[in-house]
ZATI-668947 format. One record per residue (C-alpha): residue number from 1; residue in one letter; x, y negated, z negated. Coordinates in steps of 0.2 Angstrom, whole numbers, plus 5000, padded with zeros to 4 digits. Layout:
   k r    x    y    z
 NUM a    X    Y    Z
...
END
This chain:
   k r    x    y    z
   1 x 4799 4968 5219
   2 x 4806 4951 5224
   3 x 4801 4943 5241
   4 x 4811 4928 5245
   5 x 4802 4926 5262
   6 x 4789 4914 5256
   7 x 4785 4899 5267
   8 x 4779 4882 5263
   9 x 4760 4879 5267
  10 x 4759 4869 5283
  11 x 4749 4853 5281
  12 x 4741 4845 5297
  13 x 4737 4827 5295
  14 x 4723 4820 5309
  15 x 4727 4802 5314
  16 x 4711 4795 5323
  17 x 4711 4778 5332
  18 x 4694 4768 5332
  19 x 4692 4755 5347
  20 x 4681 4740 5341
  21 x 4666 4734 5352
  22 x 4670 4718 5361
  23 x 4659 4703 5356
  24 x 4658 4686 5365
  25 x 4670 4674 5359
  26 x 4665 4662 5346
  27 x 4670 4645 5343
  28 x 4672 4647 5324
  29 x 4689 4647 5315
  30 x 4698 4664 5317
  31 x 4699 4668 5298
  32 x 4701 4686 5300
  33 x 4719 4682 5307
  34 x 4722 4678 5289
  35 x 4712 4692 5281
  36 x 4717 4706 5292
  37 x 4735 4707 5285
  38 x 4729 4706 5268
  39 x 4717 4721 5271
  40 x 4731 4731 5279
  41 x 4742 4728 5264
  42 x 4729 4732 5251
  43 x 4723 4748 5260
  44 x 4741 4754 5262
  45 x 4744 4751 5243
  46 x 4728 4761 5240
  47 x 4733 4775 5251
  48 x 4751 4775 5243
  49 x 4744 4775 5226
  50 x 4733 4789 5230
  51 x 4747 4799 5238
  52 x 4758 4796 5223
  53 x 4745 4801 5211
  54 x 4742 4817 5220
  55 x 4761 4820 5221
  56 x 4763 4817 5202
  57 x 4749 4829 5199
  58 x 4757 4842 5210
  59 x 4774 4839 5201
  60 x 4766 4840 5184
  61 x 4757 4856 5189
  62 x 4774 4864 5196
  63 x 4783 4859 5180
  64 x 4770 4867 5170
  65 x 4772 4883 5180
  66 x 4791 4882 5178
  67 x 4789 4879 5159
  68 x 4776 4893 5158
  69 x 4788 4905 5166
  70 x 4803 4900 5155
  71 x 4792 4901 5139
  72 x 4786 4918 5145
  73 x 4804 4923 5148
  74 x 4810 4918 5130
  75 x 4794 4927 5123
  76 x 4798 4943 5133
  77 x 4816 4943 5125
  78 x 4810 4940 5108
  79 x 4797 4954 5109
  80 x 4809 4966 5118
  81 x 4797 4967 5132
  82 x 4809 4972 5146
  83 x 4796 4976 5159
  84 x 4789 4958 5158
  85 x 4807 4951 5157
  86 x 4811 4960 5174
  87 x 4796 4953 5182
  88 x 4802 4936 5178
  89 x 4819 4938 5187
  90 x 4824 4933 5204
  91 x 4830 4947 5215
  92 x 4842 4936 5225
  93 x 4857 4945 5216
  94 x 4854 4962 5210
  95 x 4871 4963 5200
  96 x 4866 4947 5191
  97 x 4849 4955 5187
  98 x 4857 4971 5180
  99 x 4868 4961 5169
 100 x 4854 4951 5161
 101 x 4844 4967 5160
 102 x 4858 4975 5150
 103 x 4860 4959 5139
 104 x 4842 4961 5134
 105 x 4844 4979 5131
 106 x 4858 4976 5120
 107 x 4848 4962 5111
 108 x 4861 4949 5116
 109 x 4851 4938 5128
 110 x 4847 4926 5114
 111 x 4858 4932 5101
 112 x 4876 4934 5104
 113 x 4886 4944 5092
 114 x 4904 4941 5098
 115 x 4901 4923 5094
 116 x 4892 4926 5078
 117 x 4876 4918 5084
 118 x 4859 4924 5078
 119 x 4844 4916 5087
 120 x 4831 4907 5077
 121 x 4814 4911 5082
 122 x 4803 4897 5088
 123 x 4818 4885 5089
 124 x 4815 4882 5108
 125 x 4815 4864 5113
 126 x 4813 4858 5131
 127 x 4825 4844 5136
 128 x 4822 4841 5154
 129 x 4815 4848 5170
 130 x 4823 4843 5187
 131 x 4815 4848 5203
 132 x 4822 4847 5220
 133 x 4813 4836 5233
 134 x 4808 4852 5243
 135 x 4801 4860 5227
 136 x 4812 4876 5231
 137 x 4823 4875 5215
 138 x 4822 4868 5197
 139 x 4834 4866 5183
 140 x 4827 4868 5166
 141 x 4838 4860 5152
 142 x 4833 4866 5134
 143 x 4841 4869 5117
 144 x 4840 4884 5105
 145 x 4843 4885 5086
 146 x 4856 4897 5080
 147 x 4862 4903 5063
 148 x 4881 4907 5063
 149 x 4889 4921 5053
 150 x 4893 4908 5040
 151 x 4875 4904 5038
 152 x 4877 4887 5047
 153 x 4863 4880 5058
 154 x 4868 4874 5075
 155 x 4859 4869 5091
 156 x 4866 4873 5108
 157 x 4859 4867 5125
 158 x 4859 4877 5141
 159 x 4852 4875 5159
 160 x 4841 4888 5167
 161 x 4838 4889 5186
 162 x 4821 4894 5193
 163 x 4815 4897 5211
 164 x 4798 4900 5217
 165 x 4792 4917 5220
 166 x 4776 4924 5227
 167 x 4765 4921 5211
 168 x 4776 4912 5199
 169 x 4793 4903 5197
 170 x 4807 4916 5193
 171 x 4823 4914 5183
 172 x 4837 4914 5196
 173 x 4856 4913 5197
 174 x 4863 4896 5201
 175 x 4870 4891 5218
 176 x 4888 4887 5220
 177 x 4883 4868 5220
 178 x 4877 4870 5202
 179 x 4895 4875 5196
 180 x 4905 4863 5207
 181 x 4923 4866 5213
 182 x 4935 4877 5203
 183 x 4949 4868 5193
 184 x 4966 4873 5186
 185 x 4974 4865 5171
 186 x 4992 4871 5168
 187 x 5000 4869 5150
 188 x 5016 4876 5143
 189 x 5008 4891 5134
 190 x 4992 4894 5145
 191 x 4983 4890 5161
 192 x 4964 4887 5161
 193 x 4953 4890 5176
 194 x 4936 4883 5175
 195 x 4922 4875 5186
 196 x 4917 4857 5187
 197 x 4901 4861 5177
 198 x 4912 4865 5162
 199 x 4926 4853 5165
 200 x 4923 4840 5151
 201 x 4922 4853 5137
 202 x 4936 4864 5143
 203 x 4948 4850 5145
 204 x 4944 4844 5127
 205 x 4947 4861 5121
 206 x 4964 4862 5130
 207 x 4970 4847 5120
 208 x 4965 4856 5104
 209 x 4974 4873 5109
 210 x 4990 4863 5113
 211 x 4990 4857 5095
 212 x 4985 4874 5087
 213 x 4996 4887 5095
 214 x 5012 4880 5087
 215 x 5004 4880 5070
 216 x 4998 4897 5072
 217 x 5015 4903 5077
 218 x 5022 4895 5061
 219 x 5009 4903 5050
 220 x 5013 4921 5057
 221 x 5031 4919 5050
 222 x 5038 4929 5064
 223 x 5056 4927 5071
 224 x 5049 4922 5088
 225 x 5031 4920 5094
 226 x 5025 4927 5111
 227 x 5029 4917 5126
 228 x 5011 4916 5130
 229 x 5010 4913 5149
 230 x 4992 4918 5149
 231 x 4979 4913 5162
 232 x 4962 4910 5154
 233 x 4947 4910 5166
 234 x 4931 4903 5160
 235 x 4920 4915 5169
 236 x 4902 4910 5174
 237 x 4894 4927 5177
 238 x 4884 4936 5164
 239 x 4895 4951 5166
 240 x 4908 4943 5155
 241 x 4896 4942 5141
 242 x 4893 4960 5142
 243 x 4912 4964 5142
 244 x 4914 4955 5126
 245 x 4902 4966 5117
 246 x 4916 4979 5118
 247 x 4931 4972 5108
 248 x 4944 4980 5118
 249 x 4940 4969 5133
 250 x 4948 4954 5125
 251 x 4964 4963 5120
 252 x 4967 4972 5136
 253 x 4967 4958 5148
 254 x 4984 4959 5156
 255 x 4990 4942 5163
 256 x 4972 4935 5165
 257 x 4959 4934 5151
 258 x 4941 4931 5157
 259 x 4931 4923 5143
 260 x 4912 4917 5144
 261 x 4911 4899 5150
 262 x 4902 4887 5138
 263 x 4888 4886 5151
 264 x 4884 4904 5147
 265 x 4884 4901 5128
 266 x 4878 4883 5127
 267 x 4885 4866 5125
 268 x 4885 4858 5108
 269 x 4871 4845 5104
 270 x 4880 4837 5089
 271 x 4897 4836 5080
 272 x 4893 4851 5069
 273 x 4889 4862 5085
 274 x 4904 4855 5094
 275 x 4916 4860 5079
 276 x 4908 4877 5079
 277 x 4911 4880 5098
 278 x 4929 4874 5097
 279 x 4933 4885 5082
 280 x 4924 4900 5090
 281 x 4934 4899 5106
 282 x 4950 4895 5097
 283 x 4947 4911 5086
 284 x 4944 4921 5102
 285 x 4960 4916 5110
 286 x 4970 4917 5094
 287 x 4966 4935 5092
 288 x 4974 4939 5108
 289 x 4989 4928 5104
 290 x 4992 4936 5087
 291 x 4990 4954 5095
 292 x 5003 4950 5109
 293 x 5015 4942 5096
 294 x 5015 4958 5086
 295 x 5017 4968 5101
 296 x 5001 4977 5101
 297 x 4999 4989 5115
 298 x 4980 4990 5118
 299 x 4969 4998 5113
 300 x 4974 5011 5100
 301 x 4964 5008 5083
 302 x 4955 4994 5092
 303 x 4940 4993 5081
 304 x 4950 4994 5065
 305 x 4962 4981 5072
 306 x 4949 4969 5076
 307 x 4941 4969 5059
 308 x 4959 4967 5051
 309 x 4962 4953 5063
 310 x 4947 4944 5056
 311 x 4956 4944 5039
 312 x 4972 4938 5047
 313 x 4963 4923 5055
 314 x 4954 4919 5039
 315 x 4971 4916 5031
 316 x 4974 4904 5046
 317 x 4957 4895 5042
 318 x 4949 4901 5058
 319 x 4936 4914 5051
 320 x 4928 4917 5035
 321 x 4933 4932 5024
 322 x 4920 4932 5010
 323 x 4922 4949 5003
 324 x 4921 4949 4984
 325 x 4924 4963 4971
 326 x 4905 4962 4968
 327 x 4901 4967 4986
 328 x 4912 4983 4983
 329 x 4903 4987 4967
 330 x 4885 4984 4975
 331 x 4890 4995 4990
 332 x 4895 5009 4978
 333 x 4878 5008 4970
 334 x 4869 5013 4986
 335 x 4863 5030 4989
 336 x 4876 5033 5002
 337 x 4892 5025 4995
 338 x 4908 5021 5005
 339 x 4917 5036 5011
 340 x 4934 5036 5019
 341 x 4931 5053 5027
 342 x 4917 5044 5037
 343 x 4928 5029 5042
 344 x 4941 5041 5048
 345 x 4931 5042 5064
 346 x 4936 5025 5069
 347 x 4955 5030 5068
 348 x 4963 5030 5085
 349 x 4948 5024 5094
 350 x 4954 5015 5110
 351 x 4937 5009 5115
 352 x 4928 4996 5105
 353 x 4909 4994 5105
 354 x 4899 4982 5095
 355 x 4898 4986 5077
 356 x 4882 4986 5067
 357 x 4882 4974 5052
 358 x 4883 4989 5040
 359 x 4898 4997 5050
 360 x 4907 4980 5051
 361 x 4904 4977 5032
 362 x 4911 4995 5028
 363 x 4927 4992 5038
 364 x 4930 4975 5030
 365 x 4927 4982 5013
 366 x 4940 4995 5016
 367 x 4953 4982 5022
 368 x 4949 4971 5008
 369 x 4951 4985 4995
 370 x 4968 4991 5003
 371 x 4975 4973 5003
 372 x 4970 4970 4985
 373 x 4978 4986 4979
 374 x 4995 4982 4988
 375 x 4998 4964 4985
 376 x 5015 4966 4992
 377 x 5007 4965 5009
 378 x 5001 4949 5018
 379 x 4987 4951 5030
 380 x 4999 4949 5045
 381 x 5010 4963 5037
 382 x 4996 4974 5035
 383 x 4991 4971 5053
 384 x 5008 4974 5059
 385 x 5009 4991 5049
 386 x 4992 4996 5058
 387 x 5000 4992 5075
 388 x 5015 5003 5071
 389 x 5005 5017 5063
 390 x 5006 5034 5069
 391 x 4997 5050 5063
 392 x 4981 5048 5054
 393 x 4971 5036 5043
 394 x 4976 5045 5027
 395 x 4994 5044 5031
 396 x 4993 5025 5035
 397 x 4983 5021 5019
 398 x 4996 5031 5009
 399 x 5010 5022 5017
 400 x 5003 5004 5014
 401 x 4996 5008 4997
 402 x 5009 5019 4989
 403 x 5024 5015 5000
 404 x 5026 5033 5005
 405 x 5034 5039 5021
 406 x 5020 5045 5032
 407 x 5028 5062 5037
 408 x 5027 5067 5018
 409 x 5008 5066 5016
 410 x 4993 5076 5016
 411 x 4978 5069 5025
 412 x 4961 5073 5018
 413 x 4966 5076 5000
 414 x 4974 5059 5001
 415 x 4958 5051 5008
 416 x 4948 5059 4994
 417 x 4960 5052 4981
 418 x 4961 5034 4989
 419 x 4942 5034 4991
 420 x 4941 5037 4972
 421 x 4953 5022 4969
 422 x 4941 5012 4980
 423 x 4926 5016 4969
 424 x 4938 5013 4954
 425 x 4943 4996 4960
 426 x 4925 4991 4963
 427 x 4919 4996 4946
 428 x 4934 4989 4936
 429 x 4931 4972 4943
 430 x 4912 4973 4940
 431 x 4913 4978 4922
 432 x 4929 4969 4915
 433 x 4935 4951 4912
 434 x 4951 4945 4918
 435 x 4954 4931 4905
 436 x 4963 4940 4891
 437 x 4961 4932 4874
 438 x 4977 4925 4866
 439 x 4974 4936 4850
 440 x 4984 4952 4855
 441 x 4994 4965 4846
 442 x 5012 4961 4840
 443 x 5018 4974 4853
 444 x 5021 4970 4871
 445 x 5013 4980 4885
 446 x 5027 4991 4893
 447 x 5026 4999 4910
 448 x 5038 5011 4919
 449 x 5035 5010 4938
 450 x 5043 5024 4949
 451 x 5043 5028 4968
 452 x 5029 5039 4971
 453 x 5039 5052 4981
 454 x 5053 5054 4968
 455 x 5065 5046 4980
 456 x 5081 5036 4974
 457 x 5072 5020 4977
 458 x 5072 5008 4962
 459 x 5063 5010 4946
 460 x 5057 4995 4936
 461 x 5053 4993 4917
 462 x 5041 4979 4914
 463 x 5035 4971 4898
 464 x 5020 4959 4898
 465 x 5020 4943 4887
 466 x 5002 4938 4883
 467 x 5008 4921 4876
 468 x 5016 4916 4893
 469 x 5004 4927 4903
 470 x 5020 4934 4912
 471 x 5029 4950 4916
 472 x 5047 4952 4912
 473 x 5058 4964 4921
 474 x 5069 4974 4908
 475 x 5078 4984 4920
 476 x 5078 4988 4939
 477 x 5088 5004 4943
 478 x 5090 5016 4957
 479 x 5084 5032 4949
 480 x 5069 5040 4942
 481 x 5064 5035 4924
 482 x 5053 5044 4911
 483 x 5047 5034 4895
 484 x 5041 5040 4879
 485 x 5039 5028 4864
 486 x 5044 5032 4846
 487 x 5031 5035 4833
 488 x 5032 5017 4826
 489 x 5033 5009 4843
 490 x 5050 5001 4839
 491 x 5060 5011 4851
 492 x 5058 5020 4867
 493 x 5066 5036 4874
 494 x 5071 5034 4892
 495 x 5076 5048 4904
 496 x 5084 5043 4920
 497 x 5085 5056 4934
 498 x 5095 5055 4950
 499 x 5089 5068 4963
 500 x 5101 5075 4976
 501 x 5096 5088 4989
 502 x 5092 5105 4981
 503 x 5105 5103 4966
 504 x 5099 5100 4949
 505 x 5097 5081 4946
 506 x 5109 5072 4936
 507 x 5102 5064 4920
 508 x 5105 5051 4907
 509 x 5095 5050 4891
 510 x 5095 5034 4880
 511 x 5086 5025 4867
 512 x 5080 5007 4870
 513 x 5077 4994 4856
 514 x 5077 4975 4854
 515 x 5096 4977 4853
 516 x 5098 4985 4870
 517 x 5102 5003 4876
 518 x 5110 5017 4866
 519 x 5115 5032 4877
 520 x 5111 5049 4869
 521 x 5117 5059 4884
 522 x 5127 5053 4899
 523 x 5126 5058 4917
 524 x 5141 5069 4917
 525 x 5134 5081 4905
 526 x 5123 5096 4909
 527 x 5106 5091 4917
 528 x 5092 5090 4904
 529 x 5075 5082 4903
 530 x 5066 5076 4887
 531 x 5047 5075 4886
 532 x 5048 5063 4871
 533 x 5045 5076 4857
 534 x 5052 5068 4841
 535 x 5050 5073 4824
 536 x 5038 5062 4814
 537 x 5052 5055 4803
 538 x 5061 5050 4820
 539 x 5077 5060 4816
 540 x 5076 5073 4830
 541 x 5072 5072 4849
 542 x 5070 5088 4859
 543 x 5077 5090 4877
 544 x 5078 5104 4889
 545 x 5094 5109 4898
 546 x 5098 5117 4914
 547 x 5115 5123 4917
 548 x 5112 5130 4935
 549 x 5099 5134 4948
 550 x 5095 5150 4938
 551 x 5089 5140 4924
 552 x 5078 5130 4935
 553 x 5069 5146 4940
 554 x 5068 5155 4923
 555 x 5067 5141 4911
 556 x 5078 5129 4901
 557 x 5088 5130 4885
 558 x 5082 5119 4871
 559 x 5093 5105 4864
 560 x 5088 5095 4849
 561 x 5097 5079 4847
 562 x 5100 5073 4829
 563 x 5101 5054 4828
 564 x 5110 5056 4811
 565 x 5124 5065 4820
 566 x 5129 5053 4834
 567 x 5145 5044 4839
 568 x 5148 5029 4850
 569 x 5146 5039 4866
 570 x 5132 5052 4862
 571 x 5123 5062 4849
 572 x 5127 5080 4845
 573 x 5113 5092 4849
 574 x 5107 5108 4840
 575 x 5101 5122 4850
 576 x 5084 5129 4848
 577 x 5075 5144 4855
 578 x 5060 5136 4864
 579 x 5047 5122 4862
 580 x 5049 5114 4845
 581 x 5035 5107 4833
 582 x 5042 5099 4817
 583 x 5034 5098 4800
 584 x 5030 5079 4796
 585 x 5046 5078 4786
 586 x 5056 5086 4799
 587 x 5063 5099 4788
 588 x 5055 5114 4796
 589 x 5052 5118 4814
 590 x 5041 5130 4824
 591 x 5047 5137 4841
 592 x 5037 5143 4855
 593 x 5047 5151 4869
 594 x 5045 5145 4887
 595 x 5038 5155 4901
 596 x 5044 5150 4918
 597 x 5046 5132 4913
 598 x 5027 5130 4908
 599 x 5026 5118 4894
 600 x 5013 5121 4881
 601 x 5003 5108 4872
 602 x 5014 5094 4867
 603 x 5011 5078 4856
 604 x 5021 5062 4859
 605 x 5017 5046 4850
 606 x 4999 5052 4846
 607 x 4996 5057 4864
 608 x 4992 5075 4868
 609 x 4996 5083 4884
 610 x 4990 5101 4887
 611 x 4997 5109 4903
 612 x 4986 5125 4902
 613 x 4998 5137 4893
 614 x 4987 5149 4884
 615 x 4998 5164 4884
 616 x 5003 5171 4867
 617 x 5022 5172 4863
 618 x 5032 5177 4847
 619 x 5032 5161 4836
 620 x 5048 5157 4827
 621 x 5050 5147 4811
 622 x 5067 5138 4809
 623 x 5071 5133 4791
 624 x 5089 5128 4792
 625 x 5103 5124 4805
 626 x 5117 5137 4805
 627 x 5135 5131 4810
 628 x 5141 5137 4827
 629 x 5151 5153 4828
 630 x 5163 5146 4841
 631 x 5169 5128 4843
 632 x 5161 5128 4861
 633 x 5144 5133 4855
 634 x 5130 5122 4848
 635 x 5124 5124 4830
 636 x 5108 5134 4830
 637 x 5092 5136 4819
 638 x 5091 5151 4808
 639 x 5074 5158 4814
 640 x 5062 5172 4810
 641 x 5047 5178 4820
 642 x 5031 5174 4810
 643 x 5017 5177 4822
 644 x 5011 5180 4840
 645 x 5001 5166 4848
 646 x 5002 5148 4856
 647 x 4999 5130 4852
 648 x 5007 5129 4835
 649 x 5004 5114 4824
 650 x 5008 5108 4806
 651 x 4994 5103 4794
 652 x 5006 5097 4781
 653 x 5025 5100 4777
 654 x 5022 5117 4771
 655 x 5006 5123 4781
 656 x 5005 5127 4799
 657 x 4993 5135 4811
 658 x 4992 5142 4828
 659 x 4980 5150 4840
 660 x 4979 5169 4841
 661 x 4970 5180 4853
 662 x 4965 5198 4852
 663 x 4973 5212 4862
 664 x 4962 5210 4877
 665 x 4963 5191 4875
 666 x 4944 5189 4876
 667 x 4943 5180 4859
 668 x 4954 5167 4851
 669 x 4955 5161 4833
 670 x 4964 5147 4824
 671 x 4976 5155 4811
 672 x 4984 5146 4796
 673 x 4999 5151 4786
 674 x 5011 5144 4774
 675 x 5030 5144 4773
 676 x 5029 5148 4755
 677 x 5018 5164 4758
 678 x 5020 5170 4776
 679 x 5011 5186 4772
 680 x 4994 5176 4768
 681 x 4985 5174 4785
 682 x 4969 5164 4785
 683 x 4957 5163 4800
 684 x 4949 5146 4800
 685 x 4937 5148 4815
 686 x 4935 5156 4832
 687 x 4931 5150 4849
 688 x 4914 5158 4849
 689 x 4909 5148 4833
 690 x 4910 5132 4844
 691 x 4900 5138 4858
 692 x 4883 5134 4850
 693 x 4886 5116 4850
 694 x 4892 5114 4868
 695 x 4880 5106 4881
 696 x 4872 5120 4891
 697 x 4883 5132 4881
 698 x 4897 5124 4890
 699 x 4895 5134 4905
 700 x 4909 5144 4899
 701 x 4900 5159 4891
 702 x 4913 5172 4897
 703 x 4931 5172 4891
 704 x 4929 5157 4880
 705 x 4946 5152 4872
 706 x 4953 5139 4861
 707 x 4966 5128 4870
 708 x 4974 5118 4856
 709 x 4970 5111 4839
 710 x 4977 5094 4833
 711 x 4976 5086 4816
 712 x 4968 5069 4815
 713 x 4978 5055 4809
 714 x 4974 5048 4791
 715 x 4962 5063 4788
 716 x 4970 5080 4785
 717 x 4953 5088 4784
 718 x 4948 5084 4802
 719 x 4955 5094 4817
 720 x 4953 5090 4835
 721 x 4949 5106 4845
 722 x 4949 5109 4864
 723 x 4939 5124 4870
 724 x 4938 5130 4888
 725 x 4934 5145 4898
 726 x 4936 5151 4916
 727 x 4930 5135 4923
 728 x 4940 5120 4926
 729 x 4933 5109 4913
 730 x 4934 5110 4894
 731 x 4926 5102 4879
 732 x 4933 5093 4864
 733 x 4925 5095 4847
 734 x 4930 5089 4829
 735 x 4931 5102 4815
 736 x 4929 5097 4796
 737 x 4939 5109 4785
 738 x 4929 5104 4770
 739 x 4912 5107 4777
 740 x 4916 5120 4790
 741 x 4906 5110 4803
 742 x 4909 5106 4821
 743 x 4905 5089 4830
 744 x 4904 5088 4849
 745 x 4915 5075 4856
 746 x 4915 5075 4875
 747 x 4918 5086 4891
 748 x 4936 5085 4898
 749 x 4940 5084 4916
 750 x 4953 5097 4918
 751 x 4957 5110 4904
 752 x 4973 5115 4913
 753 x 4981 5098 4914
 754 x 4973 5088 4900
 755 x 4978 5071 4893
 756 x 4971 5063 4877
 757 x 4976 5050 4864
 758 x 4970 5048 4846
 759 x 4971 5030 4839
 760 x 4983 5028 4824
 761 x 4969 5026 4812
 762 x 4960 5041 4819
 763 x 4944 5030 4823
 764 x 4944 5034 4841
 765 x 4948 5048 4853
 766 x 4952 5044 4871
 767 x 4952 5058 4884
 768 x 4953 5061 4902
 769 x 4936 5066 4907
 770 x 4924 5066 4922
 771 x 4906 5068 4926
 772 x 4908 5083 4938
 773 x 4919 5098 4942
 774 x 4932 5088 4950
 775 x 4949 5093 4944
 776 x 4955 5075 4945
 777 x 4956 5065 4929
 778 x 4946 5050 4935
 779 x 4939 5043 4919
 780 x 4944 5040 4902
 781 x 4931 5042 4888
 782 x 4933 5034 4871
 783 x 4924 5042 4857
 784 x 4920 5033 4841
 785 x 4922 5045 4827
 786 x 4911 5035 4816
 787 x 4896 5031 4827
 788 x 4898 5046 4839
 789 x 4896 5033 4854
 790 x 4907 5035 4870
 791 x 4913 5021 4880
 792 x 4920 5024 4898
 793 x 4933 5017 4909
 794 x 4944 5022 4923
 795 x 4960 5032 4922
 796 x 4973 5032 4936
 797 x 4971 5048 4946
 798 x 4987 5058 4943
 799 x 4992 5076 4940
 800 x 5010 5071 4937
 801 x 5013 5078 4919
 802 x 5027 5066 4915
 803 x 5017 5050 4916
 804 x 5006 5047 4901
 805 x 4994 5034 4907
 806 x 4986 5028 4891
 807 x 4992 5022 4874
 808 x 4985 5014 4858
 809 x 4992 4999 4850
 810 x 4998 5002 4832
 811 x 4983 4993 4824
 812 x 4971 5005 4834
 813 x 4961 4990 4841
 814 x 4968 4990 4859
 815 x 4969 5005 4871
 816 x 4979 5001 4887
 817 x 4975 5012 4902
 818 x 4984 5013 4918
 819 x 4969 5012 4929
 820 x 4974 5009 4947
 821 x 4989 5006 4957
 822 x 4992 4988 4950
 823 x 4979 4986 4937
 824 x 4980 4990 4918
 825 x 4963 4991 4909
 826 x 4963 4985 4891
 827 x 4949 4990 4879
 828 x 4946 4980 4863
 829 x 4937 4992 4852
 830 x 4930 4980 4839
 831 x 4921 4970 4852
 832 x 4919 4984 4865
 833 x 4925 4972 4878
 834 x 4935 4977 4893
 835 x 4949 4966 4901
 836 x 4959 4968 4917
 837 x 4978 4964 4919
 838 x 4986 4965 4935
 839 x 5005 4970 4936
 840 x 5018 4967 4950
 841 x 5021 4985 4955
 842 x 5009 4997 4965
 843 x 5014 5013 4957
 844 x 5017 5015 4938
 845 x 5018 5031 4929
 846 x 5019 5027 4910
 847 x 5012 5014 4899
 848 x 5015 5010 4881
 849 x 5013 4997 4867
 850 x 5031 4993 4861
 851 x 5041 4980 4852
 852 x 5050 4968 4863
 853 x 5064 4977 4872
 854 x 5081 4969 4876
 855 x 5086 4967 4894
 856 x 5104 4966 4890
END
């Protein structure tokens, strides 16, 4: 294709000498002795001017041909016409030809992604053309306009070499004379190798790097930074530009790092362009310096590491990290929303290719999300954790988000859960305000934050003070804590558990108030656990005791602590025969026996937790406490069997109800009885009566059953009912005792482990819900009992039944929801406004509105 055997046209010039005819001498003055030199001078000047004019015309014509070839070269790249591009290349060096052909194929001849440069069409400007005297080579100096990743406009100038071909001038590799001799500049931390052509810029850059590296070392907050005895060679071949399209090339350099010389990228034309080029090369070398300082062994997780490195360098002022919460939200509104299961393909990748803008944005969004969820990590610490990570993406994310040991994690389930949290984070910050109004409830917001893996690591109790906009640590203990508030929000019951191997844990139960801690049960007593069930009058608290391993397998004994029968060390318990439900005045109690430690529906502080128990048992009614027969025994209730069913409740001090099923357990009914007339049994309604108001018949036509019935506060004639079938989901409805009518409330996410909370004034019902059949309780729906409208928010994804993750303030105006790992979402019901409150711990299990507790 390329023939460099062209020859110059030979030009023969004929030099004829004319002899003048002799004439006889004249006697006149020989004037021509004077005129002849003048004629010779004038003729010579004329001849010279003619030749010069012809030469200038020829040079102009050649320059036009060169400029035509260069313009055509630029146009062929802009139009991705590789066939035309190849015709314009010199064949002097086929390796050079292949490199530039590859750059065009990768669309990196004018653009250059590793430097964040996007060529601006029609920005070409010719600066100069310099031809050799023999017309066998030409240097074209030109500039191009670029848009950087930060949307900054710059201009860079380059020099292109052209040589004549058979039909046109061809783009050719420069000769050695163009580059000049190679130079070496040795500094304490690096050695630069470069050509004379790049000397002025490289030497100025070396001065900047000498000042920058100590600053970078200090910013990394490492005990010792890498002794960076690195040789950096500013390569002038196009192959190095190709290498940098794969990110692993810059990290896997060994003792010598080859970087593109500024001649290949372009020299700055003004101060703005100069600053851009300096910062870009500084960033490029800093990536390698940081990786070596953190002992990165290239090239595991190279693609993910390089994107995380961008965040690290943004903290050091070298790059721009402009990810905002709105970007997360916008991405989740697209048809194909982010999915960690797709990003898992980048995990472990040891070869880095150039990412598309969409792929780069996806990875940066994921990194930004992870760092925002765990504020305990700096960008450098997150990078260090990635370098040291083993196993899988799911295990690494669980480790940095939850702080859980990687060998205790499940992969794909974890990714699905974290992916939800990602969407959760994006939506929260889009919909809510972060400036919380000063006008807040009298109670303080209280959080218990436990280790995710039930380890013996410390547990914190926090309270937030809205006036000072600060969190106060009430206690920090090396155990596991469960918190349940009292009915009037003045006190809280705390259960502290210490786990040791396979033995039953040791436990301490205490009451916390503004006066401090009052121990109900000490660690040296038999292990027991409380779920916060108190009588409405606040006198009794239920706990469940395990004397040995057999109790753990078969079920516990019920101990009921009487706060009116306490001494300075503990309160004396009364023994029950199952799960207790007290009448409002605390005088009477219903017992539902346990089945393999399955807890039936329980109510604590207006919050309802249903754990899926719908098996009928003998119901016992206790009317008075009998003294112990032996001094070592507990006092016991005198009880009688009054029915067969589950989910017992009290409608008033004398009337109770429960759910009864038929023999084949295909139909369930809500039954009401009175302690004054146990023989009179009234069926209030059945599950099938509700089916007609369920959307699409509830998709639970077969084996429909009642799950629980709860009285609404401040209205004894309204009952909240949950009905479910064989499917995972259930439905909440309201039943009016006076009109015998049902009102549909909402679908709940999981009928087997279901959480809801009724506001103290009965105006709102908050429940864990979802829009699909996912078992995870990913949303909270808030139903307005007056208007029938529903407001939605996010609920922390959990199946841990001890963590009640939402609570109403005592005035019923504020609902606090533990919405993510370090976010509380606050709903102000009178205005419908949502607010976000960040807290200092990444994994909190229980939230409550409480009076101020004492840290003493």
